[in-house]
C-alpha positions, 0 to 999 in steps of 0.5 A: 301426529307426525307426517309419517304416522298421518301417511300410514293412517290415511293408507289404512282408510283407503285400504279399508275400502274396495277402491283399489279393486275397483280401480284395478278392474276398471269398474265404475258406477255406471250411473255417475257421469260427473267428474269428482274431485277431492280437494284439501285446503290447509294454508293456515288455520283451517284444515278442510276437505271437500268433494265436488262435481261440476254442479254440486258440493258432495261433502265438506269437512273442516277442522280449525286450528285454535291457538291458546293465545295470540296469533297462528303458530305455523308449526303448531298449525301443521301439527294440528293438520297432521293430527286431524288429516286422517279423521277429516278424510275418513269423515269426508269419504263416509259422507260422500258414500251416503250420497253414492260416491265411492273413493273409486269414483274420484278423478283427481286430488287437488291441494293448496300448493300455496301461498301459505304457511310452509309447514301447513302446506307441506302437511297437506301436500303429503296427504294429497300425494298419499291419496293420489298414489293410493287411488291411482289418480292425478294430483292438482296443485291449486293456487289458494288465491285463485281458488278464492276467485273461482269459488266466487265466480262459481257461486255468483253470476259474475263472469269477468269481474275485478276482484277485491281479495282481502284475507289474513295475509293477502290484500290484492285487486285482481282481474283476468286478462289473456291467460292469467289473473293479473294483480292491479294492486296489493298491500306493500306491507301487511295484509288487511286481515293480519293488520286487523288481528294485530290491532285487536291483540294489542287492544285485548280483543280475542282472536279472530280480531276482525269480527270483534272489531266489527262488533265494537265499531257498531257502538262508536260515537265519533270518527277519529282521524287516522292515516289513509295510505294509497300509493297508486293502486297499492296499499299500506296498512302498517302505519294505520295499525300503529296509529290506531293502537296509539289512538287507544290512549286517548279515545274509546275502543269503540271509536277507534275500531269504527275509525279503523274500519272506515279508513281501511275499508275506504282504502281498499274500495278506492283501489278497487274503483281505480281498477274498475275505472282503468279496465272498463269492466262492470263487475266487482267480486269480493273474496277472502275472509275479511269479505265477511265484514258487513260494512265492507260489503256495504261500501263496495255495493255503494261504490258499484251502484255509483259507477253502474257496476254489479257487485257480487259476493258468495255465501259467507261459508265460502269467504274463509278458507275452505276445501270446496274452493280447492276442489272446484278449482282443481276440477277446472284444472283437471278438465283443462288437462292441467295436472301435476306430477309427483316430482312437481308437487313441491309447495310454494309458500310465495305462490303468486296469483299472476304466476299461474297459467289459467288453462280453464278460461276460454278467451272466446267465451269472455265478455270483451270490454268495449274498446274506447276510441282514442278520438273521444278525448278530442271531440267531446263537446263542452259541458259533457263528461269526458271521464268518470275516473275513480278520483274525479269527474272530468269535463270541458268548459268554454274558455277565453278566445274559444279555447277549451278549459278542462275541469276536474271536480273531485266529487263526494264518494258515498262509500267514504265517511264524510270526515275522510272524504272531505279531507282526502278530496281537499288535500288531493286538490291542493296537492295536485295544483301545487305539485303539477305546477312545480313539476312543470317548472322543473321541465316536466310537461303538465297542463297549466293550472288556471284556477283552484277551488276547494274540490275543483281544478280548472286547467289547460286542455291537452289535446292528447290521448291516454297512453293506455290506448297506444302504448309502445316500447318507444312511448314507454322509453319516453315515459322513462325519460319523463319519470327520470326528470320528475324524480330528479326534481325530488317529486314522486308522482304517487299514481303512475299508471298508463291512464295518467300519461297523455300523448299529444303529437310527439309530446308526452304530458304527465297528469293527475298529481293528487297522490304526489309528494316530495321525497328523495328516498329510494323507497318512495321512488321505487314504489312509484316505478313499481306502480307503473310496472304493475300497470304494464304487467296487469294491463298491457301485452309484451309488458317485459318489453315495455319495462325494458324500454322504460328502464332505458329512458329512466336511466338516461335522465336520472343518475340514481336509476340503477339503485331505484330499479334494484329497490323496485325488485325488492318491493316486488319480492316482499309483497305479502302472500302468506 
């Protein structure tokens, strides 16, 4: 069915009801006082429509596209959505009518405006426009990623969580701050769900691959070493998928599936923990279709318990793409006056989460994260924990001549497989000691390393404060100068955040080299700077001013700065959203 035929069929459905007359005469069901929003989801596999109120799901109908073989074919999926749009809406309205809700009671039409597959998005948008025009009610363009968040907040006790959003094409760590949902970290290549599906197809497993991999993993006998790739708060899954496919030549499918899951899930949980530690928030919400995996839920729950945070996940039916999440987010937008004109209803296949102005959250009602006084880093007595970061616990000891010694101990992470955990902690400990000392020799201020144990470092205690508590454009320019010197020496830090830079008087120190490595490529340096810019944008006010100041400082100490900064823009643009 073409979009034109779909449009005519949908028009017939509306014409067949008494909705137009009711709308013209202003008649409404007097007993109904709620707001009713009809939402349509159709970014990829699922064509789903729902009607919701503030407190109730009135009805939901879903038709899923199932290719004969392989992954999703965008044109075929769009044709599927066009074919079933009229029947889905007709059935939805019929179910709503059984509960006393007529088309004339609907206040707005919400649709998934992006991100997603272009042909699918355009089909759904056409259906939404037709319904909006026929019923004489406003359009509401919903960001698909944010809808996953809002349905989770609606269906759980979560109030202000760090969100781990993992679906087919999307893998992001997100949290709300000052009018927007900020992206703290994301995949730099392929989404986790698509990575799992790609591996599954190569292994001969039927679609969808994620559940089949989960089932196979339960019969595994051993863990196989696979690449564990984290770059600050960003992730990369392409190398893991390739290595997993290669491993099938020597190991059983069950062992590889198990090892793939343990590795990939540990990566995303670590990044979520990093965001939790950086923001100081106390809730984690899991969203997206991959979140249906039982093992991933177990790992997140273990991480949250260890950190004293609460873990939330909505009912399984709301983890995948569904019309209810679009309708409910549309309702929030409608009640805050955030509607859309026909002229502005174009779809956006690359609609970024952090591009959306969140008009429905009232700042004064948000639970504020307690402010930490910077002086705590100067007056913590020896023996007491100074920081409980995502990587390690940090405390002070008395050293020679009454000087304080900082101890960084990489403690076991209960959510990680022991084989992964010990390897990661041992490698990062050695790397930090070696590259921190190397950076210091090239003129980059770092603490002096006194002693190296298997999972523990003893080093000079710098009486400074992390710059996340006092960042200014002037400080950001100094950061640029420091990173420029680091890159000139061939070292990539790997975890450039405002938590890993200390200001002591007028001097800036770079710390936490656990993810550092030697690399002079544009890509490696670009990712390094991209991680820092993400921290600016997700955590700090006036991030554009901070970025501008950093660039000035970076250019003053690194000859190839312009090429690296161009690569940073490329990395940002190619981030996966659909």
